[in-house]
C-alpha positions in Angstrom: -10.8 -6.0 -23.2 -8.5 -3.1 -22.6 -6.5 -3.6 -19.4 -6.6 -0.8 -16.7 -3.4 0.7 -15.3 -2.1 -0.7 -12.0 -1.1 2.0 -9.6 0.9 0.5 -6.7 1.5 2.5 -3.6 4.6 1.4 -1.7 4.8 0.8 2.0 6.9 2.5 4.7 10.7 2.3 4.1 10.1 0.7 0.7 10.8 2.1 -2.8 9.3 1.1 -6.2 12.3 -1.2 -6.9 11.2 -3.5 -4.1 8.0 -4.3 -6.1 9.8 -5.2 -9.3 8.8 -8.9 -9.2 5.1 -8.1 -9.1 5.3 -5.1 -11.5 7.2 -7.3 -14.0 4.6 -10.0 -13.7 1.7 -7.6 -14.2 3.4 -6.1 -17.2 3.8 -9.6 -18.7 0.0 -9.8 -18.8 -0.2 -6.5 -20.6 -1.1 -4.2 -17.6 0.5 -0.8 -17.6 1.9 0.0 -14.2 2.9 3.1 -12.2 4.6 3.1 -8.8 6.2 6.3 -7.4 8.3 6.7 -4.2 6.4 8.3 -1.3 7.6 11.7 0.0 7.6 10.3 3.6 10.2 7.6 2.7 13.8 8.9 3.2 12.7 12.5 3.7 15.2 15.2 2.9 16.4 18.4 4.5 14.5 17.9 7.8 11.2 17.9 6.0 8.9 15.3 7.6 6.0 14.7 5.2 2.6 13.7 6.7 0.2 11.1 5.6 -1.8 13.8 3.9 1.3 14.9 1.9 1.7 11.2 0.8 -1.9 11.0 -0.2 -2.0 14.3 -2.1 1.2 13.4 -3.9 -0.1 9.9 -4.9 -3.4 11.3 -6.1 -1.9 14.2 -8.1 1.2 12.5 -9.4 0.1 8.9 -9.9 -3.6 8.3 -10.0 -5.1 11.4 -11.6 -2.6 11.4 -14.5 -3.4 7.8 -15.2 -7.1 8.4 -15.1 -6.7 10.9 -17.9 -5.7 7.9 -20.1 -7.2 4.8 -18.6 -9.2 3.2 -15.8 -7.1 2.3 -12.7 -6.7 -0.6 -10.2 -5.1 0.8 -7.0 -2.9 -1.4 -4.9 -1.5 -0.4 -1.5 1.1 -2.4 0.4 1.2 -2.1 4.1 1.2 1.7 5.0 0.7 2.4 1.4 -2.9 1.2 1.8 -3.7 4.1 4.1 -2.3 6.4 1.5 -4.3 4.6 -1.2 -7.5 5.0 0.8 -7.1 8.8 0.9 -5.8 9.2 -2.6 -8.7 7.4 -4.3 -11.5 9.3 -2.4 -14.3 10.2 -4.8 -12.6 8.5 -7.8 -14.6 5.3 -7.8 -17.4 4.0 -10.1 -20.4 6.3 -10.0 -18.4 9.0 -8.2 -17.1 10.9 -11.3 -18.7 12.6 -14.3 -20.2 10.3 -16.9 -17.5 9.2 -19.4 -14.6 9.8 -17.1 -12.2 7.0 -16.2 -12.4 5.7 -12.7 -10.6 3.6 -10.1 -12.2 0.2 -10.5 -11.1 -1.4 -7.3 -8.9 -1.2 -4.2 -6.4 -3.9 -3.3 -4.9 -4.0 0.2 -1.8 -6.1 0.1 -1.3 -7.0 3.8 -2.3 -3.5 4.2 -2.9 -1.1 7.0 -6.5 0.1 6.9 -6.8 3.8 7.8 -9.8 5.3 9.5 -10.8 8.9 8.8 -9.4 11.3 11.4 -7.4 8.7 13.3 -3.6 8.5 13.6 -1.8 5.3 13.0 0.3 5.7 16.1 -0.7 8.5 18.5 2.5 7.9 20.6 5.9 6.6 19.8 5.5 4.4 22.9 3.3 2.0 21.0 5.4 1.6 17.8 5.9 -1.9 16.6 9.0 -3.5 18.2 11.0 -3.6 15.0 10.7 0.2 14.6 13.7 2.3 15.8 14.1 6.1 16.3 17.1 7.0 14.1 17.3 10.7 14.9 17.4 11.3 18.7 17.7 15.1 18.1 14.3 15.4 16.5 12.7 12.0 17.0 11.1 12.3 13.6 13.0 9.7 11.5 12.3 5.9 11.9 14.3 3.0 10.8 13.9 -0.8 11.3 15.8 -3.6 13.0 15.8 -7.3 12.0 14.4 -6.1 8.6 15.1 -9.4 6.9 12.9 -11.4 9.3 10.3 -8.6 9.6 9.8 -7.8 5.9 11.2 -10.5 3.8 10.7 -13.8 5.6 9.7 -16.5 3.1 11.3 -14.8 0.1 13.4 -17.5 -1.6 15.5 -15.3 -3.9 18.4 -14.4 -1.6 19.9 -12.0 -4.1 16.7 -10.1 -4.2 16.5 -10.0 -0.4 20.0 -8.7 0.0 19.4 -5.9 -2.5 16.0 -5.2 -0.9 17.7 -4.8 2.5 20.3 -2.5 1.1 17.8 -0.2 -0.4 15.3 0.2 2.4 14.9 3.8 3.4 14.0 5.8 6.5 10.5 6.8 7.4 8.9 10.1 8.5 7.3 9.7 11.9 4.9 12.5 11.0 3.2 10.2 8.5 2.3 8.0 11.4 1.3 10.6 14.0 -1.0 12.9 11.9 -4.7 12.2 11.4 -5.8 10.3 8.3 -7.7 12.1 5.6 -11.1 10.7 4.6 -10.8 7.1 3.4 -12.4 5.9 0.2 -13.1 2.4 1.4 -15.8 3.8 3.8 -18.0 4.7 0.8 -20.7 2.5 -0.8 -19.2 3.1 -4.2 -16.6 0.5 -3.3 -19.0 -2.3 -2.2 -17.8 -5.4 -3.9 -14.6 -3.6 -5.0 -12.4 -3.9 -1.8 -10.0 -6.8 -1.9 -7.8 -7.6 1.1 -4.9 -10.0 0.5 -4.0 -11.5 3.9 -0.4 -12.7 4.5 -0.6 -15.6 7.0 3.1 -15.6 8.0 3.5 -11.8 8.3 6.0 -10.7 10.9 5.3 -6.9 10.4 1.5 -6.9 10.5 0.5 -10.3 12.0 -2.6 -11.8 10.4 -4.6 -11.3 13.6 -4.0 -7.6 13.2 -5.1 -7.8 9.6 -8.3 -9.4 10.5 -8.9 -7.0 13.4 -8.6 -4.1 11.1 -11.0 -5.6 8.6 -13.5 -6.4 11.3 -13.3 -2.8 12.6 -14.4 -1.3 9.3 -17.9 -2.7 9.4 -17.9 -3.1 5.6 -17.6 -6.2 3.5 -14.3 -7.1 2.0 -13.4 -9.7 -0.7 -10.6 -11.7 1.0 -7.8 -13.8 -0.3 -5.0 -15.5 1.8 -1.5 -16.3 0.9 1.0 -18.3 2.9 3.5 -15.5 2.8 5.4 -13.0 4.9 5.1 -9.2 4.5 6.5 -9.3 0.9 4.0 -11.4 -1.2 4.9 -9.1 -4.1 8.3 -10.9 -4.1 7.6 -14.4 -2.6 4.3 -14.9 -4.3 4.4 -12.5 -7.3 2.5 -14.9 -9.6 -0.2 -15.6 -7.1 -0.7 -11.8 -6.4 -0.7 -11.2 -10.2 -3.4 -13.9 -10.7 -5.6 -12.4 -7.9 -5.3 -8.9 -9.4 -6.1 -10.3 -12.9 -9.1 -12.3 -11.5 -10.6 -9.3 -9.7 -9.9 -6.9 -12.5 -12.1 -9.2 -14.7 -14.9 -8.9 -12.1 -14.6 -5.2 -11.7 -14.4 -4.1 -15.3 
């Protein structure tokens, strides 16, 4: 059976290069892949892109072009899952014209689940402890501290970790403080097509938070758990690849 395209949406501070272990693994199975940097990561010229900007960019530049050619599996990592939820709205099975390609499933990789109309952080006073304001003048650029332990604990490839740390970007605060657009996961078209991959050793989004977000949705998720930190795409690339391949088979 023809394999769908994997569209992977990066998390905050991350670039496509961080996901190379997983993207390479998926390509080895014959999956086409697409992963684009988000506008809110390392924003330029004092432009501070919002979550809606990220979602529109992802929809128009990554997902819709791939749907012209192929069905899609959409994966979001961390903050990228909120972007994914908005970018895939109305693109699922039964939501498009007959004969059009669709997004077959949503994969939240230790993801942040967005809720329509809600902000991720209404105040900078409740940011996670590893997040740092980098631009006191505007207060609109965020960086991280203790990034190795926060993001890459459990990754055995130290050369990868050092390169990953060097290439982390900054993050637009506006993406966190503006309301979320409507989220696809809320719709019944995705029943049986929402996979959440929990990371049990996660220092960025502890597993209790992951479970709390899923519980708050009130919908059913397919759930898998990996003994990984916040970077299962690097530490457990084969396991994530196998999960995606397994669920793709169910969703096609």
